[in-house]
C-alpha beads as a LAMMPS data file, in Angstrom:
LAMMPS data file: protein, C-alpha beads

162 atoms
161 bonds

1 atom types
1 bond types

-500.0 500.0 xlo xhi
-500.0 500.0 ylo yhi
-500.0 500.0 zlo zhi

Masses

1 110.0

Atoms # bond

1 1 1 -93.733 -181.451 -143.989
2 1 1 -97.429 -181.313 -144.449
3 1 1 -97.003 -181.624 -148.196
4 1 1 -94.702 -184.646 -147.741
5 1 1 -97.445 -186.171 -145.565
6 1 1 -100.156 -185.564 -148.017
7 1 1 -98.089 -186.732 -151.213
8 1 1 -95.813 -189.469 -149.746
9 1 1 -97.478 -190.578 -146.502
10 1 1 -94.267 -189.749 -144.741
11 1 1 -91.401 -187.357 -144.139
12 1 1 -87.919 -187.097 -145.334
13 1 1 -84.938 -185.655 -143.343
14 1 1 -85.250 -182.962 -145.671
15 1 1 -87.877 -181.243 -143.596
16 1 1 -85.354 -180.961 -140.456
17 1 1 -84.503 -177.371 -141.292
18 1 1 -87.965 -176.438 -141.722
19 1 1 -89.171 -177.870 -138.692
20 1 1 -86.221 -176.257 -136.648
21 1 1 -86.937 -172.903 -138.111
22 1 1 -90.610 -173.102 -137.408
23 1 1 -89.920 -174.394 -133.881
24 1 1 -87.630 -171.533 -133.071
25 1 1 -90.273 -168.840 -134.728
26 1 1 -93.061 -170.291 -132.430
27 1 1 -90.950 -170.125 -129.394
28 1 1 -90.066 -166.549 -130.204
29 1 1 -93.714 -165.794 -130.873
30 1 1 -94.835 -167.056 -127.463
31 1 1 -91.658 -166.183 -125.366
32 1 1 -90.753 -162.769 -126.635
33 1 1 -94.216 -161.480 -128.358
34 1 1 -96.499 -162.954 -125.717
35 1 1 -98.497 -164.732 -128.460
36 1 1 -100.550 -167.777 -128.181
37 1 1 -102.391 -170.362 -129.943
38 1 1 -105.926 -169.775 -131.209
39 1 1 -108.302 -170.621 -128.420
40 1 1 -110.324 -173.559 -129.158
41 1 1 -114.189 -172.751 -129.234
42 1 1 -116.709 -175.570 -129.879
43 1 1 -119.779 -173.328 -128.810
44 1 1 -121.244 -173.662 -131.950
45 1 1 -121.118 -177.466 -132.084
46 1 1 -121.498 -178.532 -128.346
47 1 1 -124.375 -176.964 -126.427
48 1 1 -123.564 -178.629 -123.125
49 1 1 -121.028 -176.456 -121.053
50 1 1 -119.176 -179.387 -119.425
51 1 1 -119.095 -181.427 -122.553
52 1 1 -117.993 -178.570 -124.814
53 1 1 -115.283 -178.024 -121.921
54 1 1 -113.885 -181.475 -122.102
55 1 1 -114.252 -181.678 -125.816
56 1 1 -112.063 -178.317 -126.201
57 1 1 -109.424 -179.428 -123.846
58 1 1 -109.136 -182.875 -125.899
59 1 1 -108.631 -180.916 -128.766
60 1 1 -106.037 -178.459 -127.263
61 1 1 -104.320 -181.565 -125.929
62 1 1 -104.196 -183.270 -129.466
63 1 1 -102.787 -179.943 -130.836
64 1 1 -100.037 -179.908 -128.223
65 1 1 -99.372 -183.826 -128.883
66 1 1 -98.878 -183.249 -132.466
67 1 1 -96.726 -179.956 -131.783
68 1 1 -94.478 -181.833 -129.467
69 1 1 -94.031 -184.614 -132.180
70 1 1 -92.992 -181.837 -134.585
71 1 1 -90.687 -180.169 -132.226
72 1 1 -88.951 -183.591 -131.549
73 1 1 -88.411 -184.062 -135.257
74 1 1 -85.833 -181.119 -135.428
75 1 1 -83.447 -182.500 -133.118
76 1 1 -82.260 -181.693 -129.719
77 1 1 -80.137 -178.957 -130.919
78 1 1 -83.503 -176.609 -130.916
79 1 1 -83.532 -176.667 -127.098
80 1 1 -80.083 -175.436 -126.535
81 1 1 -80.344 -171.897 -128.388
82 1 1 -80.260 -169.126 -125.927
83 1 1 -82.393 -167.307 -125.026
84 1 1 -85.053 -169.631 -126.450
85 1 1 -83.950 -172.383 -123.914
86 1 1 -85.933 -170.348 -121.257
87 1 1 -89.084 -170.822 -123.340
88 1 1 -88.460 -174.268 -123.741
89 1 1 -87.552 -174.951 -120.146
90 1 1 -90.602 -173.389 -118.984
91 1 1 -93.541 -176.063 -118.977
92 1 1 -96.525 -173.755 -119.721
93 1 1 -94.737 -171.744 -122.462
94 1 1 -93.319 -175.061 -123.997
95 1 1 -96.985 -176.158 -124.170
96 1 1 -98.087 -173.130 -125.877
97 1 1 -95.286 -173.678 -128.478
98 1 1 -96.454 -177.060 -129.144
99 1 1 -100.025 -176.259 -129.186
100 1 1 -99.189 -173.353 -131.848
101 1 1 -97.264 -175.909 -133.927
102 1 1 -99.790 -178.280 -133.912
103 1 1 -102.491 -175.827 -134.927
104 1 1 -100.216 -174.582 -137.596
105 1 1 -99.564 -178.251 -138.957
106 1 1 -103.263 -178.993 -138.997
107 1 1 -104.068 -175.773 -141.226
108 1 1 -101.149 -176.531 -143.486
109 1 1 -102.106 -180.240 -143.888
110 1 1 -105.626 -179.338 -144.643
111 1 1 -104.761 -176.601 -146.710
112 1 1 -102.544 -179.067 -149.022
113 1 1 -105.301 -181.776 -149.077
114 1 1 -107.768 -179.388 -150.100
115 1 1 -105.518 -178.024 -152.766
116 1 1 -103.786 -181.120 -153.823
117 1 1 -104.053 -180.598 -157.556
118 1 1 -103.093 -176.944 -157.126
119 1 1 -100.166 -177.713 -154.982
120 1 1 -98.837 -180.237 -157.780
121 1 1 -99.076 -177.313 -160.522
122 1 1 -97.307 -174.941 -158.217
123 1 1 -94.640 -177.622 -157.774
124 1 1 -94.352 -178.398 -161.405
125 1 1 -93.908 -174.638 -161.944
126 1 1 -91.053 -174.310 -159.374
127 1 1 -89.321 -177.389 -161.242
128 1 1 -89.493 -175.806 -164.494
129 1 1 -88.405 -172.310 -163.667
130 1 1 -86.084 -173.289 -160.712
131 1 1 -86.542 -169.889 -159.098
132 1 1 -89.677 -167.724 -158.711
133 1 1 -89.449 -164.091 -157.109
134 1 1 -91.882 -161.550 -155.461
135 1 1 -94.797 -160.870 -157.906
136 1 1 -94.271 -164.085 -159.756
137 1 1 -95.057 -166.195 -156.814
138 1 1 -98.148 -164.173 -156.174
139 1 1 -98.988 -164.444 -159.820
140 1 1 -98.510 -168.319 -159.649
141 1 1 -100.554 -168.717 -156.372
142 1 1 -103.307 -166.566 -157.808
143 1 1 -103.406 -168.603 -160.901
144 1 1 -104.210 -171.954 -159.409
145 1 1 -107.008 -170.527 -157.372
146 1 1 -106.244 -172.054 -153.868
147 1 1 -109.153 -172.681 -151.756
148 1 1 -109.442 -172.239 -148.059
149 1 1 -110.041 -175.655 -146.161
150 1 1 -113.171 -176.398 -144.125
151 1 1 -111.339 -177.635 -140.801
152 1 1 -113.456 -179.786 -138.541
153 1 1 -111.238 -180.613 -135.379
154 1 1 -113.605 -183.085 -134.115
155 1 1 -113.025 -185.395 -137.249
156 1 1 -110.261 -187.760 -137.373
157 1 1 -109.459 -187.094 -140.846
158 1 1 -108.585 -183.760 -139.990
159 1 1 -105.486 -184.849 -138.098
160 1 1 -102.255 -185.643 -139.867
161 1 1 -100.539 -188.813 -138.767
162 1 1 -96.868 -188.437 -138.056

Bonds

1 1 1 2
2 1 2 3
3 1 3 4
4 1 4 5
5 1 5 6
6 1 6 7
7 1 7 8
8 1 8 9
9 1 9 10
10 1 10 11
11 1 11 12
12 1 12 13
13 1 13 14
14 1 14 15
15 1 15 16
16 1 16 17
17 1 17 18
18 1 18 19
19 1 19 20
20 1 20 21
21 1 21 22
22 1 22 23
23 1 23 24
24 1 24 25
25 1 25 26
26 1 26 27
27 1 27 28
28 1 28 29
29 1 29 30
30 1 30 31
31 1 31 32
32 1 32 33
33 1 33 34
34 1 34 35
35 1 35 36
36 1 36 37
37 1 37 38
38 1 38 39
39 1 39 40
40 1 40 41
41 1 41 42
42 1 42 43
43 1 43 44
44 1 44 45
45 1 45 46
46 1 46 47
47 1 47 48
48 1 48 49
49 1 49 50
50 1 50 51
51 1 51 52
52 1 52 53
53 1 53 54
54 1 54 55
55 1 55 56
56 1 56 57
57 1 57 58
58 1 58 59
59 1 59 60
60 1 60 61
61 1 61 62
62 1 62 63
63 1 63 64
64 1 64 65
65 1 65 66
66 1 66 67
67 1 67 68
68 1 68 69
69 1 69 70
70 1 70 71
71 1 71 72
72 1 72 73
73 1 73 74
74 1 74 75
75 1 75 76
76 1 76 77
77 1 77 78
78 1 78 79
79 1 79 80
80 1 80 81
81 1 81 82
82 1 82 83
83 1 83 84
84 1 84 85
85 1 85 86
86 1 86 87
87 1 87 88
88 1 88 89
89 1 89 90
90 1 90 91
91 1 91 92
92 1 92 93
93 1 93 94
94 1 94 95
95 1 95 96
96 1 96 97
97 1 97 98
98 1 98 99
99 1 99 100
100 1 100 101
101 1 101 102
102 1 102 103
103 1 103 104
104 1 104 105
105 1 105 106
106 1 106 107
107 1 107 108
108 1 108 109
109 1 109 110
110 1 110 111
111 1 111 112
112 1 112 113
113 1 113 114
114 1 114 115
115 1 115 116
116 1 116 117
117 1 117 118
118 1 118 119
119 1 119 120
120 1 120 121
121 1 121 122
122 1 122 123
123 1 123 124
124 1 124 125
125 1 125 126
126 1 126 127
127 1 127 128
128 1 128 129
129 1 129 130
130 1 130 131
131 1 131 132
132 1 132 133
133 1 133 134
134 1 134 135
135 1 135 136
136 1 136 137
137 1 137 138
138 1 138 139
139 1 139 140
140 1 140 141
141 1 141 142
142 1 142 143
143 1 143 144
144 1 144 145
145 1 145 146
146 1 146 147
147 1 147 148
148 1 148 149
149 1 149 150
150 1 150 151
151 1 151 152
152 1 152 153
153 1 153 154
154 1 154 155
155 1 155 156
156 1 156 157
157 1 157 158
158 1 158 159
159 1 159 160
160 1 160 161
161 1 161 162
């Protein structure tokens, strides 16, 4: 989904299965493994405690809104799966799932933006070979020299528009 946004500025219906899968996985992480999204900490950027708390809440809300948008892209069927329906039915857990998805999307989007040319090389290799296995995947990813993105959650360019 992130790659389609970076390369085409929109998504096709082809990401639906991936979105449903990652939504279910995130729900399992929150509901069954007691995991949660990373805490937003802007203490290195904003000194005033009240201003920092408000900014952190705005960022968390933005992650949640992005995650909710992603969850709804997979269709209503994602909410019917048992026992995950209990996770989606609990507003606090549903918010955590959405925030987790939002954070993952921001990281994926910025990773693709930062590594656009490398991503194109990986895609070209996959098209040429059709399939890659295990060590071939690792070797390909190592060969394109991916870089970790600098993510500034206070910058609008960080956030994908979907």
